[in-house]
ZAMARGU-4260 file (C-alpha; in steps of 0.2 Angstrom, whole numbers, plus 5000, padded with zeros to 4 digits):
<rodrens>
0) 5048/4976/5486 | 5060/4973/5472 | 5064/4957/5466 | 5081/4948/5469 | 5096/4958/5463
5) 5085/4973/5459 | 5085/4989/5469 | 5069/4993/5478 | 5067/5008/5468 | 5069/4999/5451
10) 5083/5001/5439 | 5091/5018/5440 | 5089/5030/5425 | 5104/5029/5414 | 5109/5012/5421
15) 5113/4998/5408 | 5097/4991/5402 | 5086/5006/5405 | 5085/5009/5386 | 5080/4992/5381
20) 5063/4996/5375 | 5070/5010/5364 | 5082/4998/5354 | 5071/4983/5354 | 5064/4986/5336
25) 5082/4986/5329 | 5087/4968/5324 | 5105/4965/5319 | 5103/4947/5312 | 5116/4938/5302
30) 5111/4944/5285 | 5112/4962/5291 | 5129/4960/5298 | 5135/4951/5282 | 5128/4965/5271
35) 5138/4979/5281 | 5150/4988/5269 | 5162/4991/5284 | 5170/4977/5295 | 5181/4980/5310
40) 5197/4971/5311 | 5199/4958/5325 | 5211/4961/5339 | 5224/4949/5332 | 5223/4959/5315
45) 5224/4975/5324 | 5240/4969/5333 | 5248/4968/5316 | 5253/4983/5307 | 5236/4988/5302
50) 5233/5006/5306 | 5214/5008/5303 | 5202/4999/5314 | 5190/4995/5300 | 5191/4989/5282
55) 5179/4991/5268 | 5171/4975/5262 | 5168/4972/5243 | 5150/4972/5238 | 5141/4956/5237
60) 5138/4949/5220 | 5122/4940/5220 | 5116/4930/5205 | 5102/4936/5194 | 5084/4931/5200
65) 5074/4920/5188 | 5062/4934/5184 | 5077/4946/5180 | 5085/4933/5169 | 5068/4930/5159
70) 5066/4949/5157 | 5084/4950/5150 | 5080/4936/5138 | 5064/4944/5132 | 5072/4960/5128
75) 5086/4952/5119 | 5074/4942/5108 | 5063/4958/5105 | 5079/4967/5099 | 5085/4953/5088
80) 5068/4952/5080 | 5067/4970/5077 | 5084/4970/5068 | 5079/4954/5058 | 5062/4963/5052
85) 5072/4978/5047 | 5083/4969/5036 | 5071/4956/5029 | 5054/4965/5030 | 5041/4956/5019
90) 5036/4972/5010 | 5053/4980/5008 | 5058/4969/4993 | 5043/4962/4983 | 5044/4946/4974
95) 5050/4946/4956 | 5037/4951/4944 | 5032/4942/4928 | 5037/4951/4912 | 5025/4964/4906
100) 5019/4960/4888 | 5019/4973/4875 | 5002/4979/4869 | 4995/4970/4854 | 4983/4981/4844
105) 4971/4981/4829 | 4963/4996/4822 | 4950/4992/4808 | 4942/5007/4799 | 4924/5005/4794
110) 4919/5013/4777 | 4901/5019/4774 | 4891/5012/4759 | 4885/5029/4754 | 4885/5047/4760
115) 4887/5050/4778 | 4870/5055/4786 | 4870/5072/4794 | 4858/5084/4803 | 4859/5101/4811
120) 4856/5095/4828 | 4867/5081/4837 | 4852/5076/4849 | 4842/5073/4833 | 4855/5061/4826
125) 4857/5052/4843 | 4838/5049/4845 | 4838/5041/4827 | 4853/5030/4829 | 4856/5014/4839
130) 4864/5025/4852 | 4847/5032/4857 | 4847/5023/4874 | 4865/5025/4878 | 4871/5034/4893
135) 4881/5050/4893 | 4900/5049/4897 | 4906/5039/4911 | 4889/5034/4916 | 4889/5022/4902
140) 4904/5013/4910 | 4896/5006/4926 | 4906/4995/4938 | 4899/4978/4939 | 4896/4969/4955
145) 4912/4963/4961 | 4917/4947/4971 | 4933/4941/4978 | 4943/4928/4969 | 4953/4913/4976
150) 4969/4924/4978 | 4962/4942/4977 | 4951/4952/4989 | 4935/4962/4985 | 4944/4978/4987
155) 4958/4972/4975 | 4945/4967/4962 | 4936/4984/4964 | 4953/4992/4961 | 4956/4983/4945
160) 4939/4987/4938 | 4940/5006/4944 | 4957/5007/4936 | 4951/5000/4919 | 4936/5012/4920
165) 4948/5027/4923 | 4958/5022/4908 | 4943/5021/4897 | 4936/5038/4903 | 4953/5046/4900
170) 4957/5038/4883 | 4939/5039/4876 | 4931/5054/4884 | 4943/5068/4889 | 4941/5082/4876
175) 4960/5086/4877 | 4964/5068/4872 | 4951/5067/4858 | 4958/5082/4850 | 4976/5076/4851
180) 4982/5090/4863 | 4987/5078/4877 | 4991/5060/4880 | 4998/5061/4898 | 4981/5058/4907
185) 4982/5041/4898 | 5000/5038/4900 | 5000/5040/4919 | 4989/5025/4921 | 5000/5013/4912
190) 5012/5001/4920 | 5030/5008/4919 | 5036/4993/4909 | 5024/4999/4894 | 5029/5017/4894
195) 5043/5015/4881 | 5031/5007/4869 | 5018/5020/4872 | 5030/5034/4869 | 5037/5026/4854
200) 5020/5025/4847 | 5018/5043/4847 | 5035/5048/4842 | 5036/5035/4828 | 5018/5029/4824
205) 5018/5014/4813 | 5005/5001/4807 | 5014/4986/4814 | 5001/4981/4827 | 5012/4988/4841
210) 5014/5007/4838 | 4998/5015/4833 | 4992/5029/4844 | 4974/5025/4840 | 4977/5008/4848
215) 4980/5017/4865 | 4967/5030/4864 | 4954/5039/4853 | 4960/5054/4845 | 4953/5063/4829
220) 4963/5073/4816 | 4961/5091/4823 | 4963/5098/4805 | 4948/5088/4800 | 4935/5086/4814
225) 4930/5093/4831 | 4917/5088/4844 | 4900/5096/4840 | 4893/5089/4857 | 4903/5084/4872
230) 4889/5073/4878 | 4897/5057/4871 | 4886/5042/4871 | 4893/5026/4879 | 4887/5008/4882
235) 4897/4992/4887 | 4903/4980/4900 | 4917/4977/4911 | 4922/4959/4918 | 4936/4954/4930
240) 4943/4937/4932 | 4958/4929/4940 | 4970/4921/4928 | 4982/4914/4941 | 4987/4917/4959
245) 4997/4933/4954 | 4986/4941/4941 | 4969/4949/4938 | 4962/4952/4921 | 4949/4964/4916
250) 4940/4964/4899 | 4931/4979/4893 | 4920/4980/4878 | 4912/4997/4875 | 4905/5007/4860
255) 4907/5026/4860 | 4897/5037/4849 | 4904/5055/4845 | 4895/5070/4837 | 4907/5078/4825
260) 4907/5093/4813 | 4921/5101/4802 | 4935/5109/4811 | 4933/5128/4812 | 4914/5127/4809
265) 4904/5142/4813 | 4889/5131/4818 | 4880/5130/4802 | 4888/5114/4796 | 4879/5098/4798
270) 4883/5086/4812 | 4887/5068/4809 | 4890/5053/4821 | 4906/5043/4823 | 4906/5026/4831
275) 4921/5018/4840 | 4920/5000/4847 | 4934/4997/4859 | 4938/4979/4866 | 4952/4981/4878
280) 4960/4968/4889 | 4969/4974/4905 | 4981/4964/4916 | 4985/4968/4934 | 4998/4961/4947
285) 4998/4966/4965 | 5011/4980/4961 | 4999/4987/4948 | 4984/4986/4960 | 4995/4995/4974
290) 5000/5009/4962 | 4983/5011/4953 | 4990/5007/4936 | 4987/4994/4922 | 4995/4983/4909
295) 4985/4985/4893 | 4989/4969/4883 | 4976/4969/4869 | 4967/4983/4860 | 4954/4979/4846
300) 4946/4994/4838 | 4933/4996/4825 | 4929/5014/4820 | 4919/5023/4807 | 4914/5031/4796
305) 4932/5031/4789 | 4939/5029/4772 | 4950/5013/4770 | 4961/5023/4759 | 4967/5034/4773
310) 4979/5029/4787 | 4971/5027/4804 | 4987/5024/4813 | 4991/5041/4820 | 4974/5050/4820
315) 4956/5045/4816 | 4951/5055/4800 | 4932/5054/4801 | 4921/5056/4785 | 4908/5069/4790
320) 4890/5073/4785 | 4888/5071/4766 | 4905/5064/4762 | 4908/5046/4754 | 4922/5034/4756
325) 4935/5033/4742 | 4935/5014/4743 | 4925/5001/4752 | 4928/4986/4762 | 4925/4967/4760
330) 4909/4965/4770 | 4897/4975/4781 | 4902/4976/4799 | 4891/4983/4813 | 4900/4989/4828
335) 4884/4988/4839 | 4883/4970/4836 | 4893/4957/4846 | 4907/4948/4838 | 4923/4954/4830
340) 4928/4959/4813 | 4941/4950/4804 | 4946/4961/4790 | 4959/4975/4790 | 4945/4987/4783
345) 4927/4984/4784 | 4911/4992/4778 | 4900/5001/4790 | 4883/4993/4790 | 4868/5004/4786
350) 4860/4999/4802 | 4874/5007/4812 | 4870/5024/4805 | 4857/5037/4810 | 4840/5036/4800
355) 4838/5053/4793
</rodrens>
């Protein structure tokens, strides 16, 4: 039997309330109603002269949430930082460099005391000279064990030593440089601020201690001598040290021994040895290290056998086997010994020559 107010058969189909379960999941709460974009006019409003029954409500303007505000601020900060770094990038405008010093050079000819020793074979001369135990070519310029300094890393010290070695190899061992055919292999390793001095040395060589080609590199007078053996003997040392927080300095002290014969020889002329002692001082700032270039600031050269009467500024003009010097020097100088000569022309010690 049905309850009070209900038909015995229950609620008829289609009667009000029969679809209650169907719409029970739809909830029209206050927030839903407020968010509606359309709003029906009230009866009073419709009685006025409003024709439409509904009106469109303006969208709700809610404030930004805290997370959205933080995100916007982060994007703004990142964008501003990118602009600042683009304008003031630490590597875009390097700090002002110290002025590059011009090269100071000294070239001292060493005159033989008698006739220049000679032999038919270069190997024989090398074996009977102080260069008997020297290494051949670039092997005679080994890199020392390197250590970082207070302001330069291991790799920067190695770069300085390697650049100095490259300069020595190109300026003392390249056949095209030794014969005076080229100077570009040496030039490209110099700091750009020294290129004017380098170029002037070759276009207008003078014995002023600043503009002698033989202060920059080794080259023989091609009209007088040529290499009899390209296996040049070398021995010496490289040392690196920090002079200040912005500068590395490399000191090179090497002796090069060349086997020479007269230019145009058919191979029957005797061979003689020619010795060049080079003491070079290189300087590097961080820009030089980055570009694999060097500042050559001191070049001290002793070379012989030469005649003191001949100019050794532009080319070295060796005295060859059997020749004698036109004039001697004040005292014997041995380029194989430590220490520096003090005269503008010296005498090549007998002990520095091959024993033949």
